[in-house]
N, C-alpha and C positions, 0 to 999 in steps of 0.2 A: 505493501500499498503507499508506503515513505517513498520507493523510486517513482510509482505511476501516480504521486501526487508532484512530484519533480520533472517528471514529461510532460508533466498535462500544464504545471505552469511556464516552462520553456516555452512550448508549443503557443499557447496563449499570448505572451509576453513578443513573438512574433508576428501575430494578427490583429493586437488588439489594435482598438483606436487613436490615436495620440491625446494625453489625459491624464488623471491621477492612476489609471485603473492600467494604462499600462507600465506607471511609474513603479505601483507598486509591484507588479511584474518582474519587472528586470530585476528587481531584487532578490535572490536568493530565498527559497524557505531556511527555516533552521533545521537542521541536520538532525533527526530520530536519535544518534548514539552520543549528541554533546550532552554534557555534564549536568541536570535541571538546571542547578543553582547558577549556572551562566549565563541563560538562558532569561535574554528578555520578553516580557509577554505584553496582552494586552487585555483587562478584562473588560467584556462591555454587557450591555444592555439594553436591548428594544424594548419600546413598549408603542402597540399598533392598534389599529381597528378592529380587531380579529386571528386570526389562527390560520387562515389560510393567504399564503403568501401569494397568490394570483391575483386573488380578488381584494384583499385586504393593502392598507395601508402603514407605512412607519409613520407614529408621531413624534417619538422623541428618542433618543439616540445620548445614552451617558457613555464613557470608559476612559478608565483613570490606564496607566501605565502603571507595572513591576522592575524593577531592575535590580542585580543584585537579592535576591526576596525580598526587596522592602517594597514598598507603596510610595511612589511620589506623587505626592498631594500633589505636584505647582501640576501637572499635566492631567488635571483631572477635568473633565469636560462634560457639559448639560446642553442637547440641541433640540430646541425643539423644531417639526418639521413642517411648512407647509403647504397645506392639501387643498385639492377643490372641492370637496365633498364636506357634508355635518359629518359630528360625531354621534357615530350611534350610541344610542343611553346608555344600553348594554353595557359599551366599554368605556365611556363616560365614568362609572359611577367605579369601575377599578381603576383606573390611573389619572383621572380627579383633571384632565386635559381638558380645557371648552375650543370651543370653536373660535372665543378671539382669540386665545393667546397660540393655535395656527396661525389663524389670518397675520400675526404679526412671528410669523417664525421664520425660519431662512427654506429657502430650494436645497430640495434633497440631491443637487448634484455635490452644492458647496458642504455641503452635511459631512457626505462622505467623501468631499476631495480632501478632509481637512484630515478622517478619521483612517482615511485608505494612508495617508502620509507617514500617521501617528504609529500605523498596523505594519508599517512595511519592516521587512527583518525581525519579525516577530511572530510570537504565538498568543494565540485568540483564546482567553479565558473565557466561557460565559456558562451559566447553570442552566440544564434542559436546551443544550446548543443545538440541538436541530434546528429551533427555534429560529437562531439569530442566522443560524446558516444560510439556512432557506431564504430569509426575507433578506439579508444584506446579498445573497447571489442572484435572486432576482433581481434584484434595484441593479445588480451592475450590469444583467444583461439588459435590461431597458434603455440605462444610461449610455452605455459603453459597448453593447453586442457582446459580451465572454460575461462567463460566470466568474466566483472565485476561490481559486484554491486556497483551501487555509491549512494550519496545525491549528490543532482546538486541544484543548484539555477542556472537558464537561466537567464540574464540581461535583453534580448528581450522578455521574456515571459514575465517576471515583467511590463517591458514598454509596451505590450499587454494589460495590466489585467489596468495596472494604464489610459490610457485612454477608455478605455472601460468604465470602471468604473466612468469613472470624460466625456464621455460623451464628449471623442475632438476628432475633426474629425484628419482623419491622414491619410499618402500614404501609400505606403511600404518601399520605402525608409526614409520613419520618423525612422521605425525601425533600420536599422541600426545604426552600434554600435558608427562609428563616429558623424553621426546624432545626437542620443539621448546624448554622449560625451558636445555637443555643446548647445542641450536642456538644462542639466545643467552646462552648464559653463565651462567646464574640458577642461584641456590642449590636444592640438591637437595632433597627435603620426602620426608618416609616417604609413601609412596600410600596411597589407597583409605583415605584420614580424610577426612573432609569440609571440615573448618577446613584445613589444609594444603595439601588443592588445590584450595579455595577463593581461599587467598592466591599459590598455585603462579599460577594462573588470572590475576590481577590484575596481580600482575608480570608474563606475559606480554603479557598487553594493552601495559603500560607498552611495554614493548621490541617489541611491533611495532609501537603509533603511534608511536612518537620513529624507528622506522626509514621506517614508510610515508609519514608525514608529513616528515618531514626540515623540519621548524622553519618548516612553512609551516601556514598556520591551516585546515585543510580540516574542512569541516561533519562534521556526527556522521553522517550516510548514510553517508559512507564507509565505514564501519565497520558497518555496525548488517545484519545477515542477512533 
């Protein structure tokens, strides 16, 4: 899988239109054999109008960079995206983003250009990362006609592996971001804000990595989904 992803990035880099995505693709992906402590990461969370990346829209993007296994708060960003439709009430109740806020938001192309510049050469961290992966790849295809190859650490998948390996009984709700944060005695943030959820995912990964590695220099591949 790592070699296939490298080949995909190289292939797309030669075909992508000029712009933020091609700049991202021209940076090599982090080698899966690298010591995980030597890797830079970007923890990200998206708030969206729904869960179907083919029909629903990105409303906000929150992210923060990790360097040297520390969170660099100076890199923290929260961007609201301008959209061309009203936000469904069922969605607004969850994330508390209003039509007025999105009317003052930034164009998706500008938000993703900024994000991709930060992500280049790093590994993405997200909780239940398939959602972020689908929406980001769909948006990149819409904007630049190419998908988005990623090295991904999914903190939910790491938790599931730990529960299963240690034969710890669990409920589906135990895999939620804030439930796992409580398990590791991490700070509690308001849920469904893209930046606070990105920060919570970053802190959760550091806690998971410390417990999993226990001082050993594991390869990044041990954490990838």
